C-alpha positions in Angstrom: 0.0 0.0 0.0 1.5 3.4 -1.0 2.0 5.9 1.8 -0.6 8.4 0.4 -3.3 5.7 0.1 -2.4 4.4 3.6 -2.6 7.9 5.1 -6.1 8.3 3.6 -7.2 4.9 4.9 -5.9 5.6 8.3 -7.7 8.9 8.5 -10.9 7.4 7.2 -10.8 4.6 9.8 -10.2 7.1 12.5 -13.1 9.2 11.4 -15.4 6.2 11.3 -14.3 5.0 14.7 -14.8 8.5 16.2 -12.3 10.8 17.7 -12.4 9.2 21.1 -12.8 10.9 24.5 -10.0 13.2 25.6 -8.7 13.3 29.1 -10.0 16.8 29.6 -13.0 15.7 31.6 -11.0 13.4 33.9 -8.5 16.2 34.5 -11.2 18.5 35.5 -12.6 15.9 37.9 -9.3 14.9 39.4 -8.9 16.6 42.8 -5.7 14.6 43.7 -3.2 12.5 41.9 -4.2 8.9 42.2 -4.7 5.9 40.0 -6.2 6.2 36.5 -8.0 3.4 34.7 -8.0 3.6 30.9 -10.3 1.4 28.8 -12.7 1.5 25.9 -15.7 -0.6 24.8 -14.0 -1.0 21.3 -11.7 -3.6 23.0 -14.7 -5.8 23.6 -15.5 -6.0 19.8 -12.1 -7.3 18.8 -12.6 -11.1 18.2 -10.2 -13.7 17.1 -12.7 -16.5 16.8 -15.2 -18.2 19.1 -12.8 -20.8 20.5 -9.8 -18.5 20.9 -8.3 -17.9 24.3 -7.7 -14.2 23.7 -11.4 -13.4 23.8 -13.6 -10.5 24.9 -14.6 -12.2 28.1 -11.1 -11.6 29.5 -11.7 -7.9 29.5 -15.3 -8.2 30.6 -14.1 -10.1 33.7 -11.5 -7.5 34.6 -14.0 -4.6 34.2 -16.6 -6.4 36.3 -14.0 -6.8 39.1 -13.0 -3.2 38.9 -16.6 -2.1 39.2 -16.5 -3.3 42.8 -17.1 -0.5 45.3 -13.6 -0.8 46.6 -12.4 0.7 43.3 -14.7 3.7 43.4 -11.7 5.9 43.9 -10.3 5.2 40.5 -10.2 8.0 37.9 -11.5 6.6 34.7 -10.9 7.7 31.1 -11.6 6.3 27.6 -8.7 5.2 25.4 -8.3 7.5 22.4 -7.1 6.3 19.0 -3.3 6.4 18.6 -2.1 8.8 16.0 -0.1 7.5 13.1 3.1 9.5 14.0 3.1 8.0 17.5 3.0 4.4 16.2 5.7 5.1 13.7 8.2 5.7 16.5 8.0 2.0 17.4 6.9 0.4 14.1 7.7 0.6 10.4 5.3 2.2 7.9 5.0 -1.2 6.2 3.7 -2.7 9.4 1.0 -0.1 9.9 0.0 -0.3 6.3 -0.2 -4.1 6.4 -2.6 -4.0 9.4 -4.8 -1.3 7.9 -4.9 -3.2 4.6 -5.6 -6.6 6.2 -8.6 -5.5 8.3 -11.7 -7.3 6.9 -15.0 -5.7 6.3 -16.7 -8.8 7.7 -15.7 -12.2 9.0 -12.1 -13.0 10.0 -8.8 -12.4 8.3 -5.9 -14.8 9.3 -2.7 -12.8 8.8 -0.4 -15.0 10.7 -0.2 -18.3 12.6 -1.4 -16.7 15.8 -2.9 -13.4 14.4 -6.6 -13.1 13.5 -8.5 -9.9 12.7 -12.2 -9.1 12.6 -13.8 -5.9 11.5 -13.3 -4.3 15.0 -9.7 -5.3 15.5 -7.9 -2.4 13.9 -9.8 0.2 16.0 -9.3 -1.9 19.2 -5.5 -2.1 18.5 -5.3 1.6 17.8 -7.1 2.3 21.1 -5.0 -0.1 23.0 -1.9 1.8 21.9 -3.8 5.1 22.4 -4.7 4.1 25.9 -1.1 3.6 26.7 -0.3 7.0 25.2 -3.0 8.7 27.3 -1.8 7.0 30.4 1.8 8.2 29.8 0.5 11.8 29.3 -1.5 11.7 32.5 1.2 10.2 34.7 4.0 12.4 33.3 1.9 15.5 33.7 1.1 14.6 37.3 -2.6 14.3 36.7 -2.4 10.8 38.0 0.2 9.1 40.2 0.0 5.9 38.2 -2.3 4.2 35.6 -3.6 0.9 34.5 -4.6 0.4 30.9 -7.0 -2.5 30.6 -7.4 -3.0 26.9 -7.0 -5.7 24.4 -5.3 -6.8 22.1 -2.1 -7.0 24.2 1.2 -5.8 22.8 4.5 -7.1 24.0 5.1 -9.7 21.3 4.6 -7.2 18.4 7.9 -6.4 16.7 8.8 -3.4 14.7 7.7 -5.0 11.5 5.2 -7.7 12.4 2.3 -8.6 14.6 2.6 -11.9 16.5 1.4 -13.7 19.7 -2.1 -12.1 19.7 -0.3 -8.6 19.5 -0.7 -6.0 16.8 1.0 -2.8 18.1 3.7 -2.9 20.8 1.9 -0.8 23.4 4.7 -0.7 25.8 7.2 0.5 23.2 4.8 3.1 21.9 4.2 4.3 25.4 8.0 4.5 26.2 8.8 6.5 23.1 5.9 8.9 23.8 7.4 9.6 27.3 10.7 10.4 25.6 9.3 12.5 22.7 6.6 14.4 24.5 7.7 14.6 28.1 11.5 14.5 28.0 11.9 11.2 29.9 15.5 10.3 29.4 15.5 6.9 31.0 12.6 4.5 31.0 12.4 1.0 32.6 9.9 -1.6 31.3 9.3 -4.5 33.7 7.5 -7.5 32.3 6.0 -10.3 34.4 3.9 -12.0 31.8 4.5 -15.8 31.6 5.7 -15.3 28.0 8.8 -13.3 27.1 8.2 -9.9 25.5 10.3 -10.5 22.4 8.9 -7.5 20.6 9.9 -5.1 23.4 13.3 -6.7 23.6 13.8 -6.3 19.8 12.7 -2.7 19.6 14.9 -1.6 22.4 17.9 -4.0 21.9 20.2 -1.1 20.9 18.7 1.7 23.0 20.9 2.5 26.0 18.2 4.6 27.6 15.5 2.0 27.9 15.9 -0.9 30.3 13.8 -4.0 29.6 13.6 -6.5 32.5 11.5 -9.7 32.2 10.6 -12.7 34.3 8.9 -15.4 32.2 8.7 -19.2 31.8 11.4 -20.8 29.7 11.2 -22.8 27.5 7.9 -21.4 26.2 6.6 -19.3 23.4 8.2 -17.3 21.7 11.5 -19.0 22.5 13.4 -15.9 23.5 14.5 -14.5 26.9 17.6 -16.3 27.8 19.9 -14.8 30.5 22.5 -14.4 27.8 20.3 -11.9 25.9 21.5 -8.6 27.3 21.2 -6.1 24.4 23.8 -3.9 22.8 24.3 -1.8 25.9 23.5 -4.4 28.7 20.0 -2.9 29.1 18.2 -6.2 28.6 17.7 -8.2 31.8 16.1 -11.6 31.5 15.3 -13.8 34.5 13.7 -17.0 33.1 11.7 -19.3 35.4 11.1 -23.0 35.0 7.8 -24.7 34.6 6.3 -25.3 38.0 8.0 -22.3 39.7 5.8 -20.3 42.0 5.9 -17.2 44.1 9.1 -18.1 46.0 11.1 -18.4 42.8 9.4 -15.3 41.3 10.4 -13.2 44.4 14.0 -14.6 44.2 14.2 -13.6 40.5 12.9 -10.1 41.3 15.2 -9.6 44.3 18.4 -11.0 42.6 18.1 -9.8 39.0 15.2 -7.5 38.2 14.6 -5.0 40.9 18.3 -4.1 41.6 18.8 -3.3 37.9 15.7 -1.2 37.8 16.8 0.7 40.9 20.3 1.3 39.6 18.9 2.5 36.2 17.1 5.3 38.0 14.3 5.7 35.5 12.1 8.7 34.9 9.1 6.4 34.3 8.4 2.7 34.9 6.1 0.8 32.5 4.7 -2.6 33.4 3.8 -5.3 31.0 1.3 -6.7 33.3 0.6 -10.2 32.2 -1.4 -12.5 34.6 -0.9 -15.7 32.7 1.7 -16.9 35.2 -1.3 -17.8 37.4 -1.3 -21.4 38.4 -4.6 -22.1 36.6 -3.8 -20.4 33.3 -4.1 -22.6 30.3 -1.1 -21.2 28.4 1.6 -21.3 31.0 3.1 -23.6 33.6 4.0 -21.2 36.4 2.2 -21.3 39.7 1.6 -17.7 40.8 -1.4 -16.7 42.9 -3.2 -13.4 43.2 -0.9 -12.2 46.1 2.2 -12.6 43.9 0.9 -10.0 41.5 0.1 -7.6 44.4 3.6 -8.2 45.8 5.4 -7.4 42.6 3.4 -4.3 42.2 4.2 -3.0 45.6 7.9 -3.8 45.1 8.0 -1.8 41.9 6.1 1.0 43.5 8.7 1.3 46.2 11.4 1.8 43.6 9.2 4.2 41.6 8.6 6.3 44.8 12.4 6.6 45.3 13.4 7.1 41.7 10.6 8.6 39.6 8.1 10.3 41.8 5.9 7.2 41.8 5.3 7.3 38.1 4.1 3.9 36.8 2.1 3.0 33.7 0.8 -0.5 33.7 -0.5 -2.2 30.5 -2.6 -5.4 30.5 -0.9 -8.2 28.6 -1.8 -11.9 29.1 -4.1 -13.9 31.3 -6.4 -16.4 29.7 -8.7 -17.8 32.5 -11.0 -14.9 33.0 -11.9 -15.5 36.6 -8.3 -15.7 37.6 -7.3 -12.8 35.4 -10.0 -10.7 37.1 -8.8 -11.5 40.6 -5.1 -11.0 39.7 -5.8 -7.7 38.0 -7.9 -6.5 40.9 -5.0 -7.3 43.3 -2.6 -5.4 41.0 -4.9 -2.3 40.8 -5.6 -2.4 44.5 -1.9 -2.1 45.1 -1.5 0.7 42.7 -4.2 2.6 44.5 -2.1 2.6 47.7 0.3 5.0 46.2 
């Protein structure tokens, strides 16, 4: 697809989808800096097929959990559409064009072994990235202390040039590069506790000395990356793989010995979390044995570093978690911890 025709298609899709809600309303309502929840109903329309594990019920379950009265103090905002120029910081023009061109008018389009689009997917992906951007803006401006973006599709497997692993745009990378370009953040740490390694984040920032990517994940497991020896061009990649059957004790050891000291020493201006909850002991796609309290614990540990190093600034992005009832409880534990800031 030529750039001119893609630009027109992108603009047309954005117009059809609507401009999206800005954060102006939430900013006016926010009396104190606290936790912002960013979501959008468009994420519920994205569908990869009736039998697919990455299904709308995942998000419905999380949103139901966060409607509990104990989360009444959350600020809430709708995820806007990501602008083309913000996506191009992390992705090639060819990648963006491929997704726009592949979106079906009806039914499903299979564009890879683990990538399926329906008619709502492109908007949902644009808003998942846009939600990450909006969260960064709010946190970096001080309108919120931290934020949780509960959207789908997830993002940490998407590479610069290709979607993969249920991911279309790399939301964490888009968010990090927004913090740098729009808010002058010179050092950004991305901490990933999904059961799967975030190969896309690692690839995009492999040669970037000012972004630290630190991941715990099961290995061996999809996508096959994430060995301890993978350290990046400037030693800013930190992998702490776990073995099938490992639980909270091994997770805490990996955090204490490898992940958190490196994040602390990096002294970031912002911490982004790839918050995957598929390390839960009942999750169908993993073999780790985390429980809800483990996700609360890692959140609090990262918050302690954020309080010391970057004024508490954390943007958390929903990644995996494929048993809806466990995902909902784990995400609620995570958000409950964020609200303690």
